[in-house]
N, C-alpha and C positions, 0 to 999 in steps of 0.2 A: 504494500500500500504506500502511495506517495505521501510525502510530508504534508502537503496541503489537504489531502483527503483526511489524514489523521487529525490535523488541526481543526478541520470543519466539524469534528465531533464535539469540540469544546464550544459551548454556547454561553450566552448571557441572557438573563431574564430578570429585570428589576423586581419582579414579584417573587422571585425565588432566591433566598439567602441574600437579599439586598443587592442583587446584581453580580455576585461573585461568579467566577467561571464554574460551570456545571457540565455534566456529560450528557450530550444529546437531549437537552431540555428537561432532563429528569432531576429529581430532587437528591442528587448526589454531587457534592462539590468536589472539584479537582483537589482542593486542599485536604479533603477527608481521605481520598484515595492515597495521596502522597503521605499523609500522616500515618495511615495504616501500614503502608509499605515501610516507612521509616521505623515504625514500632516493631517490625519483624514479621508482619503478616506476609504471606507469599501471594503471588498473583492467583494461585489456585484457591487460597483462602477467600480472597475477594470475590472470585467467580462463584464460589459456593454461597457466600453471604448475599450476593446480589445476582440472582439468576439471569437477569436481563443484561448484565454487564458482559462485555467481550474482551478478549485479549487485546484487540485493537483499541478499545476504550482506555485500557490501562496504559498501553503504549502511547496513546494520545496525551494522557496526563503527564507522562514522563517527558515527552517531547515539548509540551507546553512549558513545563518547568525549566527545561533546558534552555528554551528560547528566552525566557525571562532572565535567567541567571547570566546567559551569554551577553546580555545588554548591560548588565550591572557594572558600574565602575565606582570604586571607592576612592575618594580623595582624602588623604590624611589631613586632619585638623591640626593646624599649627598654632600653638598658643605661645605668646611671649610672656615670659615670667619677669615682670617688673618688680624690682625690689623697693 
């Protein structure tokens, strides 16, 4: 599946979770999927918990997160210590 096809699975609806990114218009936030994976759940665990979820949906969440982090830049804050 192409990147854009995967990213098209990530949608936004102001009426669901205040407009946070969700999967295919359903009430499952990308953030929740990422949090479950970060906590040690496997993709198979997620597929069991959400029968409508697909491997491509999980891949889309990871790609979405990657795209966000790839754009992130951190500028060090320089403080002057005046005596």
